N, C-alpha and C positions, 0 to 999 in steps of 0.2 A: 408454639413458636411466636415470638413477638413480631408484630408488624410495625413499620415506621412510616412517617410522612415522607413525601418526596424531598430531595435536597432543594435548597433555596435557589440555586442556579443549576441549569441543565448541564451536567457533565458531558453528555453526548454531543452537544453542540460544539464544544471545544475540540473533542476528539474527531468529529467529522471534519473540522477545519484542518486539523493536523494531518489527517489522512489524505484529504484533497491536496493540500500543499505538498505533501511528500510525493504524491503521484505526479504532480506537475513538475516538481524538481527532477524526478526520474525521467519524465518525458524529455526535459531539456538535456539531460545527460545522454539519453539514447540518441537524440538528434545529433549530438556531438560525436557519436560513434560512427555516423555515416562516413566522414572523411577518413577515419581510421580504417574502416573496412575497405574503402576505395583505394587508399594509398598503401597501407601496410598489409592488408589482407590479400586475398586473391582477386581483389577488384570487386566493384559492385556489379553483380550479375542480376538477372531478373529474379532469381531465387532469393539471393541475399537482400537485395533492395526491396523486393515485395514482402519478404518476411519482416524486415524492420519496419516497413511502412504499415503493414497490418497491425503489428505490435504497437506502434505509436498511436494509431487510430483507436485501438482498444483501450490503451492507457488514457487517452484524452477523454473517451467516453466514460471510463471508470472514475476519473476524477470528479465528474459531475454526479455520480451515483453513490456517493459514500454514505448517504442516509439509508440505503437499502439494507435489510438484515443480512443479505448474502455478500455484501460488498467486501468485507475483509477476506473471506474465502476466495473471492474472485481476484483480489489483489495478490494474494499468495500464489494463486494459480498463474497469474501473469509473471511472477518472479521465476517460476519454473520455466515458462516460455522464454524469458530473457536468458536464463542460464543455458537453455538449449541453443540460443543464438550464438553461443560460444563455438559452434561448429563453423561459423564464418570468421570469427576472430576471437582469441582468448579474452580480449579486453571486455567483450560484451558479457561473457560469463562472469568476469570479475565484477562488473556493474550489477549483475543479477545477484551475486553472492552478498555484496555490500548492502544493496537495498533489501534483499531477502532478510538479512539480519535486522534491519530497521523495521520491516513489517512484522517479524516475529516479536520484536520488542513492543510494537504497537498492540499486537494481539495480547501479550502479557498485561499491558496496561489496561486494556479493555476488560479482561477477565478480573483483574484486581479491582477495578471500579465497580464491576457487577457485584463482586463479593462484598465490598464495602457498603454498597447501597443496601444489599440484603441484610447486613449486620447493623445498619443504621449509623455508620461511622462518618458519613459526610456532613459538612456544615449545614445546620438547619434541620436536620432530621430529628424528629421527636418520636417516642414510642406512642402507638395508637392504643394498644391494649393495656 
């Protein structure tokens, strides 16, 4: 198997930025779900408000940890938690489904970049052997 030099630019740096930005955008959208649950749902209860608050805190923490190897799996697990939030109002589940598809696409991009690095297809990669 042929080995290759690393790419000239770090592709993971850009991907981490996209992942952190996506998570922050999702935090903003979930914050905007509070009035929906309050007005259109069953009202904000300790359970619904607490659930959304814990979810927001976890998302904010996750946005700063996108460099960790387990970050993408954690992000996908958060999407499942957002979809479960549909118990309080269906719009929260819709947010989870939309962002879940975005995170699945990010996972696809990450796997594609890993494959391209392995095959030496990124700019600046030269065969070593």
